[in-house]
C-alpha positions as CSV (number, residue, x, y, z in Angstrom):
1,M,-9.7,-6.4,-5.8
2,K,-8.8,-3.3,-3.6
3,T,-11.3,-2.1,-0.9
4,S,-12.1,1.5,-0.4
5,A,-10.2,1.6,2.9
6,E,-7.0,0.4,1.1
7,R,-6.0,4.1,0.4
8,L,-6.4,5.8,3.7
9,A,-5.5,9.2,2.4
10,V,-8.9,9.1,0.5
11,L,-10.8,7.1,2.8
12,G,-14.3,6.6,1.7
13,C,-17.6,5.4,3.1
14,A,-18.3,2.0,1.2
15,G,-16.5,-0.9,3.0
16,I,-15.8,0.7,6.4
17,V,-17.9,1.4,9.3
18,A,-17.7,4.7,11.4
19,V,-17.8,3.4,15.1
20,S,-17.0,6.7,17.0
21,V,-19.6,8.7,15.2
22,A,-23.3,8.0,14.2
23,G,-23.9,6.8,10.7
24,C,-21.9,6.7,7.3
25,G,-22.5,10.4,6.6
26,S,-20.0,11.2,9.4
27,V,-17.1,9.3,8.0
28,T,-15.8,12.2,6.4
29,D,-15.6,14.0,9.7
30,A,-14.1,11.1,11.3
31,V,-11.0,10.9,9.0
32,K,-10.3,14.4,9.1
33,G,-8.3,14.2,12.2
34,E,-8.6,17.2,14.4
35,G,-5.3,18.6,15.4
36,D,-2.9,15.8,16.4
37,K,-5.6,13.3,17.2
38,A,-5.0,9.9,15.7
39,I,-7.6,8.1,13.4
40,T,-7.6,4.5,14.3
41,L,-8.7,1.8,11.8
42,G,-9.3,-1.7,13.1
43,T,-8.9,-4.8,11.0
44,T,-8.8,-8.6,11.5
45,A,-6.7,-8.9,8.1
46,T,-3.7,-9.8,10.1
47,T,-0.1,-10.1,8.5
48,T,3.5,-10.9,9.4
49,A,6.0,-9.7,6.9
50,L,5.5,-6.0,5.5
51,D,8.4,-6.0,2.8
52,P,6.8,-5.8,-0.7
53,A,9.1,-8.6,-1.9
54,V,7.5,-11.1,0.4
55,A,4.0,-9.6,1.5
56,Y,1.1,-11.0,-0.4
57,D,-2.1,-10.7,1.9
58,A,-4.8,-8.1,2.6
59,G,-3.3,-7.1,6.0
60,S,0.1,-6.2,4.5
61,W,-1.2,-4.5,1.3
62,L,-3.4,-2.3,3.1
63,L,-0.4,-0.7,4.7
64,L,1.9,-0.9,1.5
65,R,-0.7,0.8,-0.6
66,N,-0.3,3.8,1.8
67,T,3.6,3.9,2.4
68,F,5.0,2.9,-1.0
69,Q,4.4,4.0,-4.5
70,S,4.2,2.0,-7.7
71,L,4.6,3.1,-11.2
72,L,0.9,2.9,-11.4
73,S,-2.1,2.8,-9.1
74,Y,-5.8,2.6,-9.0
75,P,-7.3,5.8,-7.9
76,A,-10.5,5.8,-5.7
77,A,-13.3,4.3,-7.4
78,S,-11.7,3.5,-10.6
79,S,-11.2,0.2,-12.2
80,A,-8.3,1.2,-14.4
81,P,-4.6,1.8,-13.4
82,T,-3.2,5.4,-14.0
83,P,0.2,6.9,-13.5
84,D,1.4,7.2,-10.0
85,A,5.3,7.3,-9.6
86,A,5.4,7.2,-13.4
87,Q,4.6,10.1,-15.7
88,A,3.4,7.7,-18.4
89,C,3.5,4.0,-19.4
90,E,2.9,2.1,-22.5
91,F,3.5,-1.0,-24.5
92,T,6.0,-0.1,-27.2
93,A,6.3,-3.5,-29.0
94,G,3.5,-4.5,-31.4
95,D,3.2,-7.9,-29.7
96,A,3.1,-6.4,-26.0
97,T,6.5,-7.7,-25.1
98,Q,7.8,-4.5,-24.2
99,Y,6.5,-1.9,-21.7
100,H,8.1,1.5,-21.2
101,C,7.7,4.0,-18.2
102,T,8.8,7.4,-17.6
103,L,9.1,8.5,-14.2
104,K,7.8,11.8,-12.9
105,T,10.7,14.2,-11.8
106,G,11.6,15.1,-8.2
107,L,10.4,11.8,-6.6
108,K,11.8,11.1,-3.2
109,F,11.6,8.4,-0.5
110,S,10.5,9.4,3.0
111,N,14.2,9.3,4.2
112,G,15.1,11.9,1.5
113,H,16.9,9.6,-1.1
114,A,16.0,10.3,-4.7
115,L,13.7,7.7,-6.3
116,T,14.9,6.8,-9.9
117,S,14.6,4.3,-12.5
118,A,17.6,2.3,-10.7
119,D,15.2,1.7,-7.8
120,V,12.5,0.5,-10.0
121,V,14.8,-2.1,-11.4
122,H,16.0,-3.1,-8.1
123,S,12.6,-3.6,-6.8
124,I,11.4,-5.8,-9.7
125,Q,14.6,-7.9,-9.6
126,R,14.7,-8.3,-6.0
127,T,11.2,-9.7,-5.9
128,L,11.8,-12.2,-8.6
129,K,15.3,-13.3,-7.0
130,I,13.7,-13.7,-3.3
131,N,10.9,-15.4,-4.9
132,D,9.3,-16.0,-1.8
133,A,6.7,-18.8,-1.5
134,N,4.1,-16.5,0.1
135,G,5.2,-13.4,-1.7
136,P,4.0,-11.9,-5.2
137,A,6.8,-12.9,-7.5
138,G,4.3,-15.0,-9.4
139,L,2.6,-11.8,-10.5
140,L,5.7,-10.6,-12.3
141,S,6.8,-13.9,-14.0
142,S,6.2,-12.5,-17.4
143,I,9.1,-10.0,-16.9
144,K,12.1,-11.7,-18.6
145,T,14.5,-8.5,-17.8
146,V,14.0,-4.9,-16.6
147,E,16.5,-2.2,-17.5
148,A,17.0,1.5,-16.6
149,V,17.3,3.4,-19.7
150,N,18.3,6.5,-18.0
151,D,17.4,8.0,-14.5
152,T,13.8,8.4,-15.4
153,E,13.0,5.7,-18.0
154,V,12.4,2.0,-17.4
155,L,12.0,-0.8,-19.9
156,F,10.4,-4.1,-19.4
157,H,11.1,-7.1,-21.6
158,L,8.5,-9.8,-21.2
159,A,9.0,-13.4,-22.0
160,Q,5.6,-13.4,-23.6
161,P,2.8,-10.9,-24.1
162,D,1.1,-9.8,-20.9
163,A,-1.5,-7.3,-21.4
164,T,-2.4,-7.5,-17.5
165,L,1.2,-6.2,-16.5
166,P,-0.1,-2.7,-15.9
167,A,-2.6,-4.1,-13.3
168,K,0.0,-6.1,-11.5
169,L,2.4,-3.1,-11.2
170,A,-0.2,-1.0,-10.0
171,G,-0.4,-3.0,-6.6
172,P,2.2,-3.6,-3.9
173,A,3.6,-6.4,-6.1
174,G,5.1,-3.4,-8.1
175,A,6.0,-1.3,-4.9
176,I,9.2,0.8,-5.6
177,V,11.8,0.4,-2.7
178,D,15.0,2.2,-2.0
179,Q,17.8,0.4,-3.3
180,E,20.1,1.9,-0.7
181,V,18.0,0.3,2.1
182,F,16.4,-2.9,0.9
183,P,18.8,-5.8,0.2
184,A,18.8,-7.5,-3.1
185,D,18.6,-10.9,-1.7
186,K,16.6,-11.1,1.5
187,A,13.6,-9.4,3.0
188,L,14.0,-6.3,5.2
189,S,12.6,-6.4,8.7
190,N,9.3,-4.5,9.5
191,D,10.9,-1.9,11.5
192,K,13.3,-0.7,8.8
193,L,10.9,-0.1,5.8
194,V,11.1,3.0,3.7
195,G,8.7,4.0,0.9
196,S,7.7,7.0,-1.0
197,G,3.8,6.9,-0.6
198,P,1.6,9.4,1.2
199,Y,2.3,8.1,4.6
200,K,5.5,6.9,6.4
201,I,5.6,4.4,9.1
202,D,6.4,6.1,12.5
203,S,6.4,3.1,14.7
204,I,5.3,-0.6,14.7
205,E,4.2,-2.7,17.9
206,A,5.0,-6.3,17.2
207,T,3.0,-9.3,18.6
208,P,4.6,-12.1,20.0
209,K,4.1,-13.9,16.4
210,S,6.3,-11.2,15.0
211,G,3.5,-9.7,13.1
212,P,2.3,-6.1,13.8
213,A,-0.3,-5.5,16.1
214,K,-0.3,-1.6,15.7
215,V,1.2,0.6,13.2
216,V,1.4,4.4,13.5
217,L,1.5,6.2,10.2
218,L,2.4,10.1,9.7
219,P,2.3,12.1,6.8
220,N,5.3,11.7,4.4
221,D,6.6,15.2,3.7
222,K,8.5,14.1,0.8
223,Y,5.4,12.7,-1.0
224,T,4.5,14.6,-4.2
225,G,1.8,12.3,-5.6
226,D,-2.0,12.9,-6.1
227,A,-3.3,11.4,-3.1
228,K,-4.6,14.0,-0.5
229,L,-4.3,13.5,3.1
230,R,-7.4,14.1,5.2
231,N,-5.5,13.7,8.6
232,K,-2.2,14.2,10.4
233,K,-1.9,10.7,12.1
234,F,-3.3,7.2,11.2
235,V,-3.1,4.2,13.2
236,L,-3.8,0.7,12.0
237,R,-4.6,-2.0,14.6
238,Y,-4.6,-5.6,13.7
239,F,-6.9,-8.1,15.7
240,D,-6.8,-11.7,15.5
241,K,-10.6,-12.2,15.7
242,P,-13.6,-10.3,14.9
243,A,-14.8,-10.6,18.4
244,D,-11.7,-8.8,19.5
245,L,-12.3,-6.0,17.1
246,K,-15.9,-5.7,18.2
247,T,-14.6,-5.3,21.9
248,A,-12.2,-2.5,20.7
249,I,-15.2,-0.9,19.0
250,D,-17.4,-1.3,22.2
251,N,-14.6,0.1,24.3
252,G,-14.1,3.3,21.9
253,E,-10.5,2.2,21.0
254,V,-11.0,2.4,17.2
255,D,-12.7,5.0,15.1
256,L,-13.2,2.9,11.9
257,A,-13.4,-0.7,11.2
258,D,-13.0,-2.3,7.6
259,N,-15.3,-5.0,6.1
260,S,-13.6,-7.6,8.4
261,L,-16.5,-7.3,10.9
262,E,-19.2,-9.8,10.8
263,P,-22.2,-7.9,8.5
264,N,-24.8,-8.1,11.3
265,T,-22.4,-6.5,13.7
266,A,-21.5,-3.8,11.2
267,A,-25.2,-3.2,10.4
268,Q,-25.9,-2.9,14.0
269,I,-23.1,-0.3,14.6
270,L,-24.3,1.8,11.8
271,S,-28.0,1.7,13.1
272,D,-26.8,2.8,16.7
């Protein structure tokens, strides 16, 4: 289940706490990001690896939903997946064992490389091949093969009917990566990630445990999707403990916090 804070570009009020301004009604103002001012979101959903093939936790998916596209995605406040990088997707076999998607034209990664059906095939195949014990490969286990029909069409052949496949492809498990950047048989390091989502990673400050402590996101000027950016710079800060996040809030180091705050603390902040 995704939280409202998982799409930073359309950040809403439920599930987050405005800590630099009074009350929930001012969240919209907080996320606009006047000038070059960065909006900072604090979370205790810590993570280590950010490559979509091996990342399967709330801390990584929060970032991946904003820096990568999938064939489908969940719009804000929606419970059904809709086309994202795809123009349309549908089951084409009567027994739901074939799933066909047509990509939108003109898609590009933040490095300028064209995003084609070959990248979709590469993304799915590498996740299944790497099959990381802590990764999302299990979500894609119903896929027997996937082929690029042409540059804009992808056909999934399923080992058995799977009506939930669209929902699985709509998350970071279905994130599309650049085949020229991501190796087919191993994870890519966090500092080399390239996606086609509304934001691109500008910098990552790592912790001694190798996971990110702070990630700076900038608008991806190659993005042509439907998400509308409300700011010019976004910073994600990862905290090991809720107490550390609370201290950062008290010191004015973060503007927003997700629902990892202890409920009574969040309620107190909102009432101040």
